[in-house]
N, C-alpha and C positions, 0 to 999 in steps of 0.2 A: 904035589899031583903034577906028574908027567906033563910036559907041555904047557903047563899056562902059567905068563910070567908074572914071576912076582915085583909089587911096586918097591923097589929102593928107598929104603929111611937112611934117612943121615942121621947120626946120634948127636951133629956139633949142635951145644945151645946157642938160642937169639933168646931174643925178650918182646913181650909183646908193646901196646901202649904206654903199659900199666908199670913194667919194668918187672912181671911174673915172667920168670925162665919155660919158656917150651920146650923140650927135652928133644924130643922127636918131629920129626918135617920132612916129609914128600918128596922126593928130589924130582919136582916136573913142574911148571909155572901156573902159577895161579890168578883165576881170572878176578877183575874187582869185582864189587858190585854196590851198587846204587840203586836210591829208590827212589820215586817220582809220587806227586800228587793228583790227580785231578778232582779239582773238588768246582759242585756245580750249588749255583744259587739260582734264585728266581725273583726278576722284579715287578712281577705283579701284570708283567706282557710278555717278557721274554726267558728263556733260561742262557743263565749264564756259564762260561766258568772261568776261574783261577788263569791268570798269567802273568809270568815274571820275566822281566829283559835283561839278559844274561850280560854283567857289566863286564867278562874278560871273554877271553877263546877256547875253544874256538866259537865260532858260530857269535862270537861278537856284536851285543845290538840286536840279534835274535832272541825272539821271544819264544817260550818254552813252558815248563810245567815244572813248578818248585820243585826241588828235590837236590839232591849228592850223595856223595860217598859213605857210605856205612865202614862206621868206627870200628875196630875189634871188639870195645868192650860194648853195643850197645847190639838192640836185637833189629829188626827190619824195620817193626812198628815204631821203636822207639826213633829211628831214624828221621824216617817218617817226618815224625810231629817234631822234630828237632829243626829241621831243613826246613821243613812250611813255617816254622815260628822266624828261623832267622830273617828266611827269603822272603817272608809277608806282613810278620806280625801277625799271627794269627792261627788262635788254638780251636780246632774241633774239638767239641765232645765225642767225635767218634770217627775211625776211620776203618774201611773195607778194604782188605786184599783181593782184588781183581784177575793180575795176571801175571805170567814171568815172560819176561822178554829175553833173548838169547841169541841171537841171530849174528852170526860173528863177524859181520861188518857194522855195525850200527854206529861205534862210536869211533870214530878217527885217532882217538889218544888210547886206546888198549881197549883189550879184551872187557869186555863191560859187561855185566850181566844187573837186568833192573826188575826189581819187584817193585809194583806199581798197585796203587791204592786210590780209592777216590771218598770222597765224602758230600754228602747233601747237608749244608745251613742255608742259614737266613742270610740276608747281604749284610756284613758289616764293612768296616772301611779297611782299607787295606795299605800296606808301605813296604816300599823294598828295600833288602836291605842284606848286610854282607856281601856275597858277590851279584849281588840283584840289583839292579843298577834302576829297577822301577819295578811295580807292580801291577797291573789293571783289571778289571774284568770285561771279560768280551762278550758279547750277543755270541749262541753259539751259533746264528748261522752268520755270523759275520768276521770269522776267526780269521787270524791274517796266515803267512805262511810260516810253520813252527820249526822251530831248530831238530835236529839230530834226527830222528824216524815217529817225535813227538806226535804227527797228524795222525802215525797208526795207531800208538797207546790209544788216543784222542777216540778212535773208531771202535778200538777195544770200550773202550769207558764206554761208551754210548750203548753198547750191545750187551753190555751186562749191568748199566741203565735203565735197558729196556725190558731186559727180563728180570730185573727185580719190581718196576712199578704192576708188575699184575701178580706179584704174590707177597707186596708189602702193601702197606699205606703208606705210602713216603711221603704225601703231600704234609704232614704235621710239621716235617724240617726243614721243608721250604717254604713254608707258607707262615706269614703272618699270625695272630693269638687268634682274628677275624676279618675271615675273609669271603667274597661271595663266590657265589656256582659258577661264573662265567671267569672268573680267574682260578680257577680251580682246572675247569676245562682248558684254559689255555695252556696252564700245569704239563696237562696229559698230552695234547695237543701237541705242544712243544718239545716234549720225550720222542712220541710215538711218530712227531712228524702226520699227523694223522686228521681229519677233522671231524667232529663229529656232531648232531641232530641235537640239540638245546634241549629238547624235554625229552629225549630219551637219556643223553650224562644226565641230565638230573635226578631220569628216577632210577638210574641205574646207582646214581650214591645217595641217594637218599634210602635206597634199599640194603645199601649194606648195614646201616644201624650202630653207625660211626659219627655222624651229624647231627648235631642240636642247631634249633635258633640260636644267635644273640637274643639278650635278655635287653641288649642296647636297641636294636631294633626299632626303628617308629614306623606307625602304621599309616606310610605314603601309598597313594595308586598314583599309578601313570596311567593314562589314556585308554591303556587298555586292559584295566581294572588287575593290573597285578602287581606284589610287591617292590616299592622301590626300594634299590638299595640294602637289601635285604642279605647281612652279616650270618654268619654259621661260624662251629666250633666244633672244632673233634670233642669226640666225647672219649678223653684220654684214657679213663679204666677198659673201657671197651676197646679203643684201638692200641693199648699194650695187648691187650688177653686174646685182639685176633692175630696183631702181631707174633706171640711169645707163640700162641699154640700151631701158629698154622697155617691157619681156619682159612685165610685172605687169599682169595684168588678171584680175579678183574679179568672179565673179555670181554671186547666190545665186537 
């Protein structure tokens, strides 16, 4: 087609990381691709996020999300899981892609595109490894200054989490097997940055039909006649059914 510039193809043979021949390559610059992971947990009081301390330049000794460069022989999700294991010794059961970051000047090293993932897990021990000198959980409300554009990545992750909480019963991923209604309320308040009336919150949650009282509850009453330290459990079958069939919708 006249007037349309065709891409120039170089016929020289190159090799990828596994030694396989690549017979055709476009003659133009290629951006690097990285993945980053925003991992959330809940400590019964506050929402936390996992950070690593960078052991190398740029931003040496600054805090950032675990992640790294994509290898030629792996998918983006495989890269995210590998980097997370290498830098924090954490292996989540599931991660979810939530955004791709493409601003031109976002990395001082070169042109970098980042595919970002988040996960919701129960709190566990972590340790720094590979090019991360440390790994720690931080309360979402007390984050240090972050390297690169990771503050922007964090804001995007929170937006994705807030959207998710209205359409999926995410508490199962963040809470212990047995929990109190106040713990569940603090989780939702921490994610949505809001405050709810205790009685209305409990009523709304029980109406969903995904909670049952723990069989380990001790029938004790406080001075106001309410059950003391009552624990609840998710009804796993109902929980998974609502999640799979997209029947969950929660409005406050």
